[in-house]
Backbone as CSV, one residue per row, in Angstrom:
resi,resn,N_x,N_y,N_z,CA_x,CA_y,CA_z,C_x,C_y,C_z
1,MET,1.308,-0.686,0.027,-0.021,-0.301,-0.146,0.840,1.218,0.225
2,THR,0.748,2.116,-1.033,1.741,3.282,-1.106,0.897,4.055,0.327
3,CYS,2.001,5.296,-0.113,1.908,6.082,1.423,0.449,7.161,1.233
4,ARG,0.590,7.259,0.195,-0.859,7.890,-0.124,-2.138,7.212,-0.107
5,HIS,-2.201,5.951,-0.684,-3.213,5.360,-0.083,-3.544,4.858,1.463
6,ARG,-2.504,4.640,2.632,-2.408,4.689,3.562,-2.852,6.332,4.176
7,ASN,-2.866,7.217,3.886,-3.146,8.373,4.471,-4.898,8.922,3.714
8,GLN,-5.416,8.366,2.350,-6.457,8.533,2.167,-7.334,7.295,2.906
9,LEU,-6.926,6.546,3.356,-7.607,5.359,4.398,-7.676,5.558,5.574
10,GLY,-6.675,6.676,6.147,-6.848,7.207,7.972,-7.598,8.443,7.115
11,LYS,-7.905,8.919,6.293,-8.670,10.000,6.411,-10.627,9.464,6.261
12,VAL,-10.454,8.902,5.618,-11.480,7.867,5.411,-12.410,7.215,6.770
13,LYS,-11.027,6.488,7.311,-11.426,6.484,9.166,-11.899,7.199,9.694
14,ARG,-11.161,8.666,9.923,-11.293,9.787,10.844,-12.925,10.371,10.476
15,ASN,-13.268,9.902,8.995,-13.960,10.814,9.177,-15.704,9.309,9.350
16,LEU,-15.535,8.758,9.009,-16.117,8.127,9.532,-16.348,7.814,11.478
17,HIS,-15.104,8.238,12.022,-15.353,8.188,13.950,-15.961,9.236,13.652
18,SER,-15.623,9.890,13.262,-16.210,11.376,13.088,-18.043,11.870,13.203
19,THR,-18.549,10.764,12.258,-19.679,10.401,11.668,-20.662,9.863,12.681
20,ALA,-19.860,8.435,12.920,-20.113,7.997,13.869,-20.667,8.361,15.502
21,LYS,-19.720,8.997,15.481,-20.082,10.476,17.064,-20.931,11.383,16.993
22,MET,-21.082,11.790,15.703,-22.577,12.856,15.336,-23.966,12.262,15.501
23,VAL,-23.741,10.823,14.562,-24.910,10.005,14.916,-25.131,9.811,16.498
24,ILE,-24.120,9.699,17.646,-24.242,9.324,18.786,-25.266,10.173,19.334
25,VAL,-24.096,11.657,19.112,-24.484,12.657,19.485,-25.885,13.219,19.470
26,LEU,-26.268,13.049,17.722,-28.000,13.396,17.175,-28.764,12.352,17.907
27,ALA,-28.063,11.086,18.188,-29.658,10.408,19.180,-30.338,10.710,20.737
28,ALA,-28.958,11.022,20.869,-29.251,11.707,22.409,-30.033,12.630,22.315
29,LEU,-29.624,14.013,21.323,-30.338,14.664,21.731,-32.349,14.541,21.008
30,LEU,-32.026,13.574,20.332,-33.212,13.591,19.924,-34.125,12.719,21.134
31,ALA,-33.739,11.879,21.314,-34.185,10.966,22.943,-34.310,12.066,24.133
32,GLY,-32.999,13.239,24.230,-33.258,14.178,25.026,-34.576,14.773,24.679
33,ALA,-34.824,15.821,23.922,-36.063,16.222,22.729,-37.458,15.257,23.598
34,ALA,-37.239,14.316,23.491,-38.723,13.078,23.156,-38.899,13.129,24.794
35,ASP,-37.803,12.901,26.436,-38.172,13.183,27.155,-38.394,14.212,27.850
36,SER,-38.206,15.548,27.388,-38.518,16.297,27.641,-39.519,17.257,27.122
37,ARG,-40.536,16.704,25.826,-41.368,17.089,25.178,-42.527,15.666,25.985
38,ASP,-42.454,14.918,26.365,-42.898,13.868,27.311,-43.285,14.307,28.601
39,ALA,-41.939,15.232,28.947,-42.651,15.598,30.336,-43.337,16.940,30.496
40,VAL,-43.609,17.918,29.150,-43.777,18.784,29.482,-45.216,18.197,29.307
41,GLN,-45.282,17.753,28.002,-46.738,17.049,27.786,-47.453,16.163,29.598
42,GLY,-47.158,15.662,29.391,-47.328,15.165,31.260,-47.926,16.533,32.568
43,SER,-46.721,17.374,32.298,-47.082,18.616,33.333,-48.227,19.046,32.828
44,LEU,-48.585,19.227,31.520,-49.715,20.044,31.143,-50.681,19.356,31.613
45,ARG,-50.767,17.293,31.225,-51.829,16.974,31.591,-52.390,17.466,33.393
46,ALA,-51.383,16.906,33.931,-51.519,17.241,35.860,-52.552,18.227,36.105
47,ASP,-51.540,19.645,35.179,-52.218,21.094,36.018,-53.712,20.902,35.272
48,ARG,-53.599,20.370,33.950,-55.039,20.511,33.338,-56.465,19.810,34.456
49,MET,-55.571,18.812,34.738,-56.594,17.613,36.006,-57.048,18.158,37.479
50,SER,-56.141,18.934,37.570,-55.503,19.499,38.834,-56.827,19.900,39.471
51,ARG,-57.454,20.758,38.410,-58.332,21.448,38.552,-60.287,20.732,38.808
52,LEU,-59.986,19.235,38.637,-60.866,19.000,38.834,-61.007,18.180,40.419
53,PRO,-62.127,17.473,41.301,-62.298,16.890,42.461,-62.216,16.394,42.572
54,ARG,-62.041,15.248,43.329,-61.363,14.021,43.575,-62.843,13.003,43.249
55,VAL,-64.029,13.681,43.533,-64.910,12.478,43.164,-65.782,13.386,42.326
56,ILE,-66.236,12.236,41.248,-67.032,13.133,40.251,-68.290,12.216,39.828
57,LEU,-69.757,12.630,39.965,-70.535,11.433,39.782,-70.914,11.931,38.336
58,TRP,-71.089,10.449,37.848,-72.032,10.849,36.351,-73.538,10.567,36.127
59,ALA,-73.859,11.766,35.207,-75.128,12.053,35.572,-75.933,11.544,33.977
60,TRP,-76.523,10.113,34.011,-76.828,9.759,32.609,-77.940,10.426,32.499
61,GLU,-78.455,9.593,31.586,-79.630,10.376,30.523,-81.093,10.221,31.298
62,ARG,-81.059,10.933,32.416,-82.276,10.630,33.602,-82.759,11.638,33.849
63,ARG,-83.863,12.270,35.009,-83.994,13.731,35.475,-82.667,13.457,37.216
64,GLU,-81.963,14.415,37.183,-81.080,13.703,38.257,-81.167,15.504,39.035
65,ASN,-81.366,15.394,40.573,-81.612,16.683,41.038,-80.500,16.260,42.415
66,LEU,-78.936,17.470,41.739,-78.167,16.525,42.576,-77.595,18.377,44.061
67,ASN,-78.691,18.945,44.331,-78.596,20.175,44.717,-77.928,20.095,46.139
68,PHE,-77.753,18.829,46.656,-77.538,18.246,47.985,-75.719,17.686,48.176
69,ILE,-75.067,17.715,47.040,-73.712,17.697,46.652,-73.017,18.812,47.735
70,ASP,-71.817,18.345,47.795,-70.970,19.836,48.590,-70.550,20.056,47.260
71,PRO,-70.233,21.058,45.747,-69.525,22.070,44.944,-67.957,21.480,45.761
72,ASN,-67.542,22.330,46.509,-66.207,22.334,47.285,-65.373,20.232,46.300
73,THR,-66.161,19.306,46.904,-65.017,18.026,46.873,-65.871,17.365,45.873
74,THR,-66.912,17.359,45.176,-67.742,16.003,44.418,-67.920,17.383,42.926
75,GLY,-68.067,16.960,42.372,-68.973,17.362,40.631,-69.657,16.621,39.878
76,VAL,-69.652,16.948,38.400,-70.859,16.285,38.138,-69.887,15.794,36.301
77,ALA,-70.378,14.712,35.827,-69.780,14.215,34.658,-71.568,14.412,33.959
78,TYR,-71.870,15.336,33.224,-73.483,15.328,32.887,-73.694,13.845,31.608
79,LEU,-74.292,13.665,31.134,-74.330,12.983,29.290,-74.814,14.471,28.468
80,ALA,-74.021,14.976,28.152,-74.112,16.520,26.649,-74.889,15.688,25.492
81,CYS,-74.613,14.820,25.147,-75.109,14.551,24.310,-75.030,13.493,23.845
82,THR,-76.048,12.184,22.757,-75.137,11.168,22.428,-75.514,11.649,20.535
83,LEU,-74.411,10.251,20.304,-73.665,10.551,19.039,-74.837,9.469,18.217
84,ASP,-74.876,9.549,16.810,-75.206,7.790,16.544,-74.547,7.947,15.231
85,LEU,-73.307,7.034,14.970,-72.652,7.182,13.703,-73.763,5.861,12.771
86,ASP,-74.667,6.904,12.165,-75.064,6.070,11.016,-74.573,5.846,9.880
87,GLY,-74.264,5.257,8.682,-74.018,4.596,7.754,-72.523,5.923,7.644
88,ASP,-72.631,7.030,7.303,-71.614,8.253,6.715,-72.425,9.408,7.325
89,THR,-73.605,8.820,8.489,-73.767,10.595,8.475,-73.087,10.466,9.912
90,VAL,-73.775,11.451,10.844,-73.618,11.723,12.811,-74.723,11.658,13.223
91,LEU,-75.444,11.579,13.713,-76.898,11.783,14.824,-76.744,12.606,15.626
92,MET,-77.209,13.533,15.918,-76.819,14.327,17.486,-78.157,14.253,17.995
93,ARG,-78.510,13.539,19.658,-79.321,13.276,20.575,-78.745,14.040,21.692
94,PRO,-79.463,15.781,22.107,-78.960,16.391,23.318,-80.004,15.657,24.453
95,ARG,-78.822,15.478,25.230,-79.889,15.572,26.703,-80.810,16.367,26.512
96,PHE,-82.088,15.432,26.969,-84.011,15.775,27.581,-84.224,15.940,28.425
97,GLN,-83.499,15.609,29.579,-83.785,15.104,30.979,-83.271,16.538,31.805
98,PRO,-84.015,17.361,33.046,-83.090,18.329,33.661,-82.066,17.955,34.386
99,LEU,-81.219,18.505,34.556,-80.102,18.565,35.461,-79.943,19.728,36.251
100,THR,-79.871,19.563,38.038,-79.999,20.962,39.041,-78.735,19.934,39.954
101,VAL,-77.813,21.031,39.866,-76.887,21.339,41.085,-76.874,22.557,41.011
102,PRO,-75.649,22.226,42.514,-75.473,23.474,43.090,-75.154,24.931,42.260
103,PRO,-74.853,26.152,42.957,-73.347,26.859,42.188,-72.364,26.230,42.364
104,ARG,-71.357,26.995,41.749,-69.460,26.369,41.242,-69.763,24.895,41.569
105,THR,-70.675,24.172,40.720,-69.988,22.685,40.456,-69.531,22.360,39.769
106,THR,-68.561,21.661,39.692,-67.256,22.025,38.350,-68.214,20.541,37.485
107,LEU,-68.621,20.776,36.380,-69.535,20.203,35.305,-68.482,19.329,34.245
108,ILE,-68.549,18.820,33.899,-67.620,17.568,32.616,-68.683,17.353,31.670
109,ALA,-69.061,17.544,30.820,-70.062,17.574,29.617,-69.335,16.289,28.811
110,VAL,-70.126,14.658,28.738,-70.121,13.433,28.745,-70.774,13.406,27.059
111,VAL,-69.845,13.205,26.100,-70.343,12.651,24.547,-70.509,11.429,24.355
112,ARG,-71.370,10.543,24.869,-72.041,9.343,24.171,-71.659,8.584,22.650
113,ILE,-71.350,8.053,22.247,-70.844,7.537,20.808,-71.574,6.182,20.605
114,GLU,-71.878,5.991,19.590,-72.865,4.842,19.523,-72.978,4.395,18.127
115,ASN,-73.327,3.192,17.728,-72.949,2.398,16.107,-74.699,1.981,16.126
116,ASP,-75.006,2.802,14.852,-76.252,2.226,14.220,-76.596,0.758,13.863
117,ARG,-77.583,0.508,14.629,-77.702,-1.539,14.364,-77.900,-1.472,13.286
118,ARG,-78.534,-0.219,12.926,-79.422,-1.119,11.464,-78.405,-0.752,10.343
119,ARG,-77.035,0.592,10.236,-76.860,0.533,9.230,-75.116,0.511,9.953
120,PRO,-74.510,-0.233,9.403,-72.982,-0.076,10.261,-72.532,1.266,9.531
121,PRO,-71.488,2.330,10.543,-70.750,3.406,10.384,-69.739,3.086,9.209
122,ALA,-69.782,4.196,8.419,-68.347,3.790,7.203,-67.223,4.072,8.253
123,LEU,-67.633,5.347,9.020,-66.168,5.654,10.292,-65.424,6.437,8.707
124,SER,-66.353,7.225,8.132,-65.144,7.807,7.109,-64.030,9.055,7.973
125,ALA,-63.490,10.053,6.908,-63.106,10.964,7.274,-64.137,12.123,7.261
126,ALA,-64.756,11.699,6.847,-66.093,12.911,6.768,-67.124,13.203,8.090
127,GLN,-67.331,11.448,8.305,-68.339,11.582,9.402,-67.001,12.220,10.565
128,ARG,-66.284,11.585,10.685,-65.111,12.330,12.424,-65.061,13.076,12.072
129,VAL,-64.821,14.532,11.362,-64.796,15.643,11.584,-65.748,16.243,11.367
130,ASP,-67.484,15.686,11.271,-68.752,15.885,12.086,-68.452,15.767,13.189
131,ALA,-68.133,14.203,13.443,-67.998,14.275,15.047,-67.167,14.875,15.732
132,ALA,-66.015,15.236,15.307,-65.352,16.461,16.510,-66.092,18.031,16.531
133,ARG,-66.389,17.972,15.337,-67.078,19.438,15.995,-68.188,19.375,16.157
134,ILE,-68.947,18.770,16.792,-70.132,18.353,17.639,-69.427,18.387,18.515
135,ILE,-68.214,17.539,18.939,-68.063,17.320,20.503,-66.882,18.591,20.870
136,VAL,-66.690,19.529,19.710,-65.882,20.537,19.998,-66.101,21.706,20.910
137,GLY,-67.605,21.750,19.843,-68.576,22.742,20.367,-69.344,22.641,21.625
138,LEU,-69.135,21.907,22.107,-69.491,21.764,23.681,-68.586,22.825,24.887
139,ALA,-67.540,23.032,23.962,-66.997,23.614,24.574,-67.492,25.432,24.959
140,ALA,-68.357,25.383,23.916,-68.810,26.425,24.113,-70.040,26.850,25.332
141,THR,-69.865,26.010,26.079,-70.606,25.420,27.098,-70.067,26.014,28.439
142,SER,-69.028,25.868,28.241,-67.805,26.246,29.499,-67.788,25.467,30.692
143,PRO,-67.839,24.039,30.128,-67.331,22.494,30.548,-66.342,22.874,31.478
144,ALA,-65.985,21.954,32.988,-64.451,22.284,32.906,-63.886,21.324,32.454
145,ALA,-64.362,19.964,31.640,-63.458,19.136,30.891,-64.880,18.810,29.864
146,ILE,-64.592,17.977,28.793,-65.056,16.980,27.932,-64.713,15.773,28.228
147,GLN,-65.604,14.764,28.218,-64.885,13.553,28.423,-66.188,12.785,27.006
148,VAL,-64.800,11.599,26.262,-66.192,11.109,25.487,-66.063,9.935,25.544
149,ASP,-66.957,9.011,25.763,-67.337,7.380,26.440,-68.331,6.514,25.184
150,PHE,-66.923,6.040,24.422,-67.360,5.031,22.994,-66.686,3.004,23.107
151,ASP,-67.085,2.427,22.864,-66.845,1.549,22.339,-66.060,0.926,21.189
152,ALA,-64.895,0.712,20.864,-64.154,0.403,19.381,-63.750,-1.204,19.978
153,THR,-64.274,-2.005,18.624,-63.879,-3.254,18.592,-61.912,-2.701,17.512
154,ARG,-61.300,-3.762,17.475,-60.077,-3.427,17.066,-59.888,-2.898,15.631
155,SER,-60.841,-2.785,15.178,-61.022,-2.356,13.322,-61.528,-1.096,13.390
156,GLU,-61.943,-0.697,14.529,-62.369,0.690,14.650,-61.920,1.844,15.119
157,ARG,-60.373,1.196,15.829,-59.967,2.137,16.645,-59.177,3.156,15.860
158,ALA,-58.819,2.887,14.860,-57.909,3.466,13.777,-58.890,5.173,14.173
159,PHE,-59.527,5.093,13.712,-61.243,5.751,13.209,-61.185,7.183,14.575
160,TYR,-60.726,5.819,15.675,-61.213,6.662,16.929,-60.206,7.853,17.663
161,ARG,-58.666,6.847,17.127,-57.414,7.543,17.653,-57.310,8.560,16.501
162,ASP,-57.825,9.034,15.821,-58.144,9.855,14.395,-59.183,11.408,14.947
163,LEU,-59.962,10.802,15.556,-60.971,11.172,15.938,-60.999,12.493,17.410
164,ILE,-59.869,11.166,17.901,-59.690,12.299,19.832,-58.220,13.131,19.283
165,ALA,-57.389,12.773,18.151,-56.954,13.604,17.931,-57.082,15.391,17.233
166,ASP,-58.108,15.054,16.433,-58.903,15.899,16.021,-59.799,16.770,16.552
167,VAL,-60.437,16.009,18.001,-60.942,17.137,19.263,-59.855,17.704,19.608
168,ARG,-59.011,16.426,19.982,-57.380,17.736,21.038,-57.244,19.342,20.538
169,SER,-56.960,18.657,19.114,-56.119,19.820,18.301,-56.941,20.907,18.104
170,ARG,-58.272,20.909,18.353,-58.875,21.611,18.114,-60.226,22.629,19.178
171,LEU,-60.187,22.080,20.239,-59.766,22.338,21.766,-59.246,22.897,22.692
172,PRO,-60.650,24.223,22.962,-58.627,24.841,24.059,-57.587,24.115,24.746
173,ALA,-56.786,25.109,24.691,-55.314,24.158,25.270,-55.761,24.247,26.572
174,SER,-56.541,24.485,27.330,-57.221,24.999,29.029,-58.215,24.008,29.550
175,VAL,-59.018,23.075,28.242,-60.314,22.789,28.491,-59.532,20.938,28.223
176,PRO,-59.563,20.211,30.014,-58.915,19.313,30.146,-59.875,17.729,28.973
177,LEU,-59.573,16.724,27.966,-60.150,15.966,27.571,-59.669,14.457,28.277
178,SER,-60.983,13.934,28.361,-60.634,12.725,29.314,-61.574,11.596,28.237
179,MET,-61.059,10.364,28.498,-62.425,9.564,27.850,-62.238,8.369,28.857
180,THR,-63.394,7.453,28.672,-63.336,6.220,29.572,-62.668,4.913,28.142
181,ALA,-62.688,3.889,28.752,-61.763,2.480,29.124,-62.150,1.412,29.565
182,LEU,-62.567,0.373,28.079,-62.745,-0.712,28.911,-60.800,-1.474,30.239
183,ALA,-61.935,-1.791,30.524,-60.751,-2.477,31.621,-59.664,-2.778,30.455
184,SER,-59.912,-3.480,29.980,-58.809,-4.575,29.020,-57.796,-4.021,28.174
185,TRP,-58.886,-2.499,28.082,-57.804,-1.666,27.884,-56.494,-1.024,28.099
186,CYS,-56.260,-1.483,29.147,-55.796,-0.742,30.260,-54.091,-1.838,30.922
187,PHE,-54.582,-3.222,30.474,-53.827,-4.696,31.227,-53.328,-4.556,29.623
188,ASP,-53.339,-5.726,28.598,-52.553,-5.945,28.347,-53.094,-5.596,26.364
189,ASP,-54.067,-4.764,26.461,-54.329,-4.847,24.962,-54.433,-3.414,24.978
190,ASP,-53.470,-2.318,25.356,-53.441,-1.255,25.600,-53.160,-0.678,24.163
191,TRP,-53.643,0.235,24.236,-53.626,0.907,22.409,-53.754,2.617,23.011
192,LEU,-53.686,2.792,24.181,-54.200,3.991,24.331,-53.009,5.360,24.779
193,SER,-51.896,4.646,25.335,-50.605,5.496,25.764,-50.703,6.664,24.594
194,SER,-50.933,6.525,23.299,-50.408,7.149,22.025,-51.639,8.769,22.027
195,LEU,-52.739,7.947,22.847,-53.418,9.152,22.636,-53.877,10.311,23.306
196,PRO,-54.047,11.552,22.829,-53.888,12.813,22.909,-54.676,12.903,23.782
197,VAL,-54.898,12.599,25.047,-56.139,12.862,26.037,-55.624,13.389,27.571
198,ASP,-55.949,13.685,28.462,-55.425,13.419,29.453,-55.641,12.282,30.454
199,GLU,-56.608,11.845,30.719,-56.550,10.592,31.500,-57.434,9.863,30.682
200,ALA,-57.681,8.482,30.992,-58.684,7.437,30.510,-59.126,6.629,32.061
201,VAL,-60.541,6.963,31.382,-60.927,6.334,32.994,-61.481,4.348,32.844
202,PRO,-60.484,3.878,33.615,-60.805,2.505,33.295,-62.137,2.167,34.177
203,MET,-63.160,1.203,33.393,-64.418,1.100,33.855,-64.140,-0.315,34.354
204,LEU,-64.534,0.124,35.985,-64.281,-1.423,36.417,-65.481,-2.025,36.991
205,TYR,-66.707,-1.854,36.296,-67.713,-2.700,35.920,-68.509,-3.269,34.884
206,ARG,-69.204,-3.995,35.210,-70.003,-4.772,34.008,-68.803,-5.770,33.005
207,MET,-67.309,-6.083,33.630,-66.450,-6.347,33.417,-66.554,-7.436,32.455
208,GLY,-67.502,-8.723,32.868,-67.901,-10.273,32.205,-67.183,-10.924,33.199
209,PRO,-66.519,-12.177,32.464,-65.467,-13.174,32.974,-64.069,-12.070,33.633
210,GLY,-63.500,-12.509,34.419,-62.329,-11.795,34.422,-62.655,-11.031,35.712
211,ALA,-63.778,-10.300,36.086,-63.728,-9.137,37.039,-62.748,-9.798,38.046
212,GLY,-63.613,-10.575,38.586,-62.656,-10.821,40.269,-61.410,-11.046,40.164
213,GLU,-61.072,-11.474,38.919,-59.464,-11.512,39.105,-58.620,-9.986,39.091
214,ILE,-59.566,-9.504,38.253,-58.684,-7.640,37.899,-59.406,-7.193,39.216
215,THR,-60.244,-7.358,39.437,-60.228,-6.702,40.903,-59.562,-7.098,41.655
216,ALA,-59.058,-8.393,42.164,-58.417,-9.200,43.446,-56.717,-8.261,42.992
217,TYR,-56.619,-8.184,41.503,-54.844,-7.398,41.417,-55.275,-6.117,41.759
218,LEU,-56.141,-5.176,41.459,-56.209,-4.132,41.636,-55.874,-3.904,43.572
219,ARG,-57.019,-4.481,43.719,-56.738,-4.015,45.672,-55.450,-4.850,46.215
220,GLN,-54.892,-5.655,45.663,-53.678,-5.996,46.274,-52.353,-4.807,45.460
221,GLY,-53.170,-3.790,45.088,-52.033,-3.123,44.630,-51.951,-2.986,42.969
222,GLY,-52.071,-3.764,41.952,-51.796,-4.196,41.062,-52.346,-2.197,40.167
223,GLY,-51.307,-2.213,38.939,-51.688,-1.155,38.578,-51.891,-1.216,37.147
224,PHE,-52.155,-0.214,36.492,-52.258,-0.354,34.628,-50.963,-0.087,34.016
225,VAL,-51.436,-0.404,32.478,-50.275,-0.400,32.104,-50.330,1.171,31.082
226,PRO,-50.849,1.674,30.890,-50.797,2.898,30.098,-50.975,3.866,31.534
227,ALA,-49.953,5.204,31.334,-49.761,5.887,32.546,-50.690,6.758,32.680
228,LEU,-52.074,7.104,31.746,-52.674,8.231,31.995,-54.230,7.334,31.515
229,SER,-54.104,6.009,32.273,-55.191,5.413,33.209,-54.830,4.992,34.305
230,ARG,-53.487,5.840,34.816,-53.965,5.463,36.361,-53.835,6.096,37.733
231,ASN,-54.836,7.029,37.178,-54.893,8.454,38.112,-56.518,8.881,37.992
232,SER,-56.816,7.565,37.542,-58.523,7.563,37.745,-59.463,6.243,37.540
233,VAL,-60.914,6.321,37.850,-61.059,4.927,38.134,-62.565,5.212,37.934
234,GLY,-63.602,4.447,37.037,-64.665,4.685,36.957,-65.438,3.169,37.667
235,LEU,-66.748,3.681,38.812,-66.802,2.370,39.174,-68.258,2.709,39.093
236,SER,-69.435,1.283,39.892,-70.172,1.480,39.913,-71.199,1.336,41.211
237,LEU,-72.185,1.986,42.081,-72.666,1.642,43.308,-73.434,0.030,43.399
238,ASP,-73.965,-0.584,41.955,-74.604,-1.922,42.143,-73.202,-3.291,42.134
239,GLU,-72.064,-2.618,42.718,-70.905,-3.447,42.177,-69.951,-3.454,43.285
240,GLN,-69.065,-3.909,43.498,-67.867,-3.683,44.647,-67.315,-2.513,44.222
241,VAL,-67.198,-1.726,45.693,-66.133,-0.371,45.056,-64.899,-0.269,45.664
242,ALA,-65.120,-0.701,47.215,-64.261,-0.846,48.490,-62.456,-1.361,48.174
243,GLY,-61.948,-0.327,47.917,-60.567,-0.602,47.305,-59.912,-0.216,46.063
244,LEU,-60.694,-0.027,44.983,-60.943,0.113,44.425,-60.253,1.549,43.405
245,ALA,-60.710,2.707,44.356,-59.807,4.134,44.140,-59.053,4.360,45.440
246,MET,-58.032,4.013,45.401,-56.694,4.592,46.019,-56.436,5.346,45.409
247,GLY,-56.348,6.710,46.178,-54.929,8.010,45.121,-55.313,8.332,44.275
248,LYS,-56.791,7.907,43.678,-57.443,8.211,41.985,-58.784,8.799,42.529
249,ARG,-58.999,9.601,41.824,-59.982,10.257,41.035,-60.725,9.090,40.624
250,VAL,-62.205,9.359,41.044,-62.864,8.042,41.118,-64.397,9.010,40.492
251,TYR,-64.611,8.762,39.502,-65.866,8.810,38.737,-66.960,7.903,38.973
252,LEU,-67.944,8.037,39.631,-69.160,6.929,40.371,-70.286,6.891,39.568
253,PHE,-71.103,6.002,38.700,-72.320,5.416,38.117,-73.173,5.067,38.819
254,SER,-74.461,5.428,39.454,-75.478,4.765,39.985,-76.365,4.454,39.158
255,PRO,-77.414,2.892,38.443,-78.118,2.491,38.332,-79.607,2.882,37.986
256,LYS,-79.337,4.242,39.152,-80.902,4.703,40.040,-80.542,6.083,40.232
257,PRO,-81.614,7.217,40.152,-81.301,8.176,40.388,-80.825,8.637,41.719
258,TRP,-79.302,9.232,41.459,-78.967,10.348,43.041,-79.631,10.369,44.074
259,THR,-79.372,10.254,45.570,-79.609,10.493,46.747,-78.992,10.845,47.463
260,ALA,-78.891,12.084,48.461,-77.994,12.189,49.410,-77.722,11.083,50.085
261,ALA,-78.175,9.916,50.371,-78.739,8.840,50.990,-76.673,8.288,50.189
262,SER,-77.463,8.152,48.832,-76.646,7.153,48.368,-75.170,7.294,47.704
263,VAL,-75.230,9.068,47.981,-73.733,9.711,47.605,-72.812,9.466,48.819
264,ARG,-73.744,10.125,49.826,-72.602,9.703,50.493,-72.187,8.173,51.426
265,SER,-73.119,7.054,50.801,-72.440,5.606,51.061,-71.658,5.547,50.365
266,ALA,-71.674,6.079,48.741,-70.967,5.681,47.856,-69.588,6.333,48.054
267,ILE,-69.104,7.536,48.812,-68.164,8.305,49.080,-67.838,7.929,50.323
268,GLY,-68.428,6.744,51.327,-68.040,6.155,52.355,-67.296,4.819,51.687
269,GLN,-67.789,4.065,50.690,-67.465,3.090,50.585,-65.756,2.815,49.267
270,VAL,-65.951,4.466,48.858,-64.536,4.812,48.025,-62.930,5.374,49.624
271,ALA,-64.057,5.412,50.546,-62.721,6.151,51.096,-62.464,5.186,51.680
272,GLN,-63.250,3.582,51.601,-61.820,2.462,52.561,-60.739,2.322,51.823
């Protein structure tokens, strides 16, 4: 090998070494940026959710008089409307039943999304845009947060993922976005972690087979996989709730109209 060739080879090696160092530095910078972005997003979520009380009552489509609650400790997540995905259209059904709450009550507007059984939904881009527009429009009523409630098969998840992203991008930055979640989504079937929501509320009732194992696991200190599902939980008064809300925000569902006695009993069980 001539001297000139050795010099050229040395130059190539030095260039490769420099390039490798640059790649390592760039990868570290990108990783650091991603960590910083995740930290900022986590901080924003925590800040938005910190304004919500620890106990929130679900008020579904029925007459509810909740004048007896303490607005300093208890909020209300009320069904604001139901969206029926019918073919390639979105049919909106507003709330018809009256809801009475004390002044200064923290209110969360809930949107229930259902599939029409007669005409399967197209789950098209136009349908997604219409649904997002209706949901975002609820922000004009000045709720403390908006919550989206839906069921989704695996084939429907892409539609709902895009819908949630559309809603979040169009909502005011100060408005928290919540969603309900099947318990299975929060364990081995996790598809929630990448969703731009402030919380995913695991629904720990009507879980079907395996419910006993899930509740036992949680009562023994087990946790959910997605970080955004670890700070809240949804429970029903007609199933055992004790020991499932430790250190979490709890959403409570009652199959019967709420009364002062049922609220006191529910809060007492949650506190155990």
